[in-house]
C-alpha positions in Angstrom: 0.0 0.0 0.0 1.4 3.4 -0.9 0.9 7.0 -1.7 -2.1 6.3 -4.0 -4.1 5.6 -0.8 -3.6 9.1 0.6 -0.9 11.1 2.3 0.5 10.4 5.7 1.2 12.8 8.6 2.0 10.3 11.4 1.3 11.2 14.9 4.2 11.4 17.3 4.8 8.6 19.8 3.7 10.9 22.6 0.4 11.6 20.8 -0.3 7.9 20.2 0.5 7.2 23.9 -1.9 9.9 24.9 -4.7 8.3 23.0 -4.0 4.7 23.9 -2.6 5.3 27.4 -5.9 4.5 29.2 -6.4 1.2 27.3 -6.4 -1.7 29.7 -5.8 -4.4 27.1 -2.2 -4.9 25.8 -0.9 -2.6 23.1 2.6 -1.7 21.9 4.3 0.8 19.6 5.6 -1.2 16.8 7.7 -0.7 13.6 10.7 1.6 13.4 9.5 3.6 16.4 9.7 0.5 18.6 13.4 0.2 17.6 14.0 3.8 18.5 12.2 3.5 21.9 14.5 0.6 22.7 17.6 2.6 21.7 16.3 5.7 23.6 16.9 8.0 20.7 15.7 8.7 17.1 18.0 7.8 14.2 15.9 7.9 11.0 12.8 9.4 9.5 9.4 7.5 9.5 6.6 7.5 7.0 4.0 6.2 9.4 3.6 5.0 13.0 2.4 1.6 14.0 0.5 0.3 17.0 0.2 -3.5 17.6 -3.0 -4.9 19.2 -4.2 -8.4 19.8 -6.9 -9.3 17.3 -9.3 -10.2 20.1 -9.0 -6.5 21.3 -9.7 -4.9 17.9 -12.8 -3.1 19.2 -10.4 -0.8 21.2 -9.6 1.0 18.0 -13.1 2.4 17.7 -13.2 3.2 21.5 -10.0 5.1 21.4 -10.5 6.8 18.0 -14.2 7.6 18.4 -15.4 9.7 15.4 -12.3 9.0 13.3 -12.3 7.8 9.7 -11.1 4.2 10.1 -10.3 1.8 7.2 -9.4 -1.8 7.0 -6.8 -3.2 4.5 -9.4 -5.6 3.1 -8.2 -7.2 0.9 -4.6 -6.3 1.6 -3.4 -3.6 -0.7 -6.7 -1.8 -0.7 -8.7 0.1 1.9 -12.4 0.0 2.8 -14.3 1.7 5.6 -14.4 -0.3 8.8 -17.6 0.5 10.8 -17.8 0.1 14.6 -19.2 -3.2 15.6 -17.9 -5.2 12.7 -15.4 -8.0 13.5 -12.7 -8.0 11.0 -11.9 -11.3 9.2 -8.7 -13.0 10.1 -7.3 -12.1 6.7 -7.1 -8.4 7.7 -4.1 -7.4 9.7 -3.8 -3.6 9.1 -6.1 -0.7 10.0 -5.5 2.8 8.8 -6.8 5.7 10.8 -7.3 9.5 10.3 -9.2 12.1 12.0 -11.5 13.0 9.1 -12.0 11.7 5.5 -10.1 14.4 3.8 -7.3 14.5 6.2 -3.9 12.6 6.2 -3.5 9.2 7.7 -2.3 9.4 11.3 -1.8 6.0 12.7 -1.7 2.4 11.5 -3.0 -0.4 13.8 -1.8 -3.9 13.2 -3.6 -7.0 14.6 -1.9 -10.1 15.8 -3.1 -13.4 17.2 -3.3 -14.6 20.8 -4.2 -18.0 22.3 -5.0 -17.5 26.0 -2.0 -15.7 27.5 0.3 -16.5 24.6 1.1 -14.3 21.5 1.1 -16.3 18.3 2.8 -14.9 15.2 0.4 -14.5 12.3 3.3 -15.4 10.0 3.9 -18.8 11.6 2.0 -20.3 14.6 5.1 -22.0 15.7 6.5 -18.6 16.7 5.0 -17.7 20.0 5.8 -16.3 23.5 3.9 -15.1 26.6 2.1 -11.9 26.0 3.6 -10.5 29.1 7.1 -10.8 27.6 6.2 -9.3 24.1 7.3 -5.8 24.9 9.1 -3.3 27.2 8.2 0.2 28.4 10.1 3.4 27.7 11.3 5.7 30.4 7.9 7.5 30.3 5.9 4.3 30.4 5.1 3.8 26.7 4.8 0.1 25.8 6.8 -1.0 22.7 7.4 -4.2 20.9 10.7 -6.1 21.8 13.3 -5.4 19.2 13.9 -9.1 18.4 10.2 -9.6 17.7 10.1 -6.4 15.6 13.2 -7.6 13.6 11.5 -11.0 13.0 8.7 -9.1 11.2 11.1 -6.9 9.4 13.3 -9.8 8.2 10.9 -10.9 5.5 11.6 -8.8 2.4 13.9 -6.5 4.4 13.9 -2.9 2.9 16.8 -0.4 3.4 15.0 1.0 6.5 14.7 -2.5 8.0 18.4 -3.0 7.4 19.1 0.3 9.1 17.0 -0.8 12.1 18.8 -4.1 12.3 22.2 -2.5 12.2 21.3 0.0 14.9 19.8 -2.4 17.4 21.7 -5.7 16.8 24.8 -4.7 18.8 22.5 -4.1 21.9 20.6 -7.3 21.8 21.1 -9.7 24.7 22.3 -13.2 24.0 18.7 -14.4 24.8 17.2 -12.0 22.3 19.6 -13.0 19.6 18.9 -16.6 20.3 15.1 -16.0 20.1 15.4 -14.2 16.8 17.7 -16.8 15.3 15.4 -19.6 16.4 12.4 -17.9 14.8 14.3 -17.3 11.6 15.6 -20.9 11.6 12.0 -22.1 11.6 10.6 -19.6 9.0 13.6 -18.6 6.8 16.6 -20.9 7.5 18.8 -19.3 4.8 18.1 -15.7 5.9 21.3 -13.6 5.7 20.5 -12.0 9.1 21.2 -15.2 10.8 24.9 -14.9 10.2 25.0 -11.9 12.6 23.1 -13.6 15.4 25.6 -16.4 16.1 
């Protein structure tokens, strides 16, 4: 999905945290901003901002963004309005949100799977971990996705910005984080070039 679907003026992390801060179900800043929150400093520009929610909590989007213009990527690569009360099909993973129909897109919400208290990767159900260990919190309390989990998602079809994120965060990953990422790639992409840097 690209520019033909409308322009982006992404919210700041602080603005997103202000909207989602009162949500009692799990949520995390994801994408490149998650890497920057782990590093504690910005290091590149961003075209959008991503929030990860569990699919079972998708209704939170309409609660938090009441009155916004909200669209589902259904089918992927296209957008359609997503009305409150509709449960999205499992084929839909991305939700684009803007304050009004003629405005810029402000935040993208991504949906992932959970079974009980366990997160399950939508890319491969063998990749899972306890929901309570899926993220960290920044100094001001903003939840963000663990860098090794974010890199797992970025590894498929890695773009230059994904390579930049990997290069920035890899030296700071703990041995356990490196091992988790390597194990996940071993299952899903055993010949991936990133594995060489995880040994």
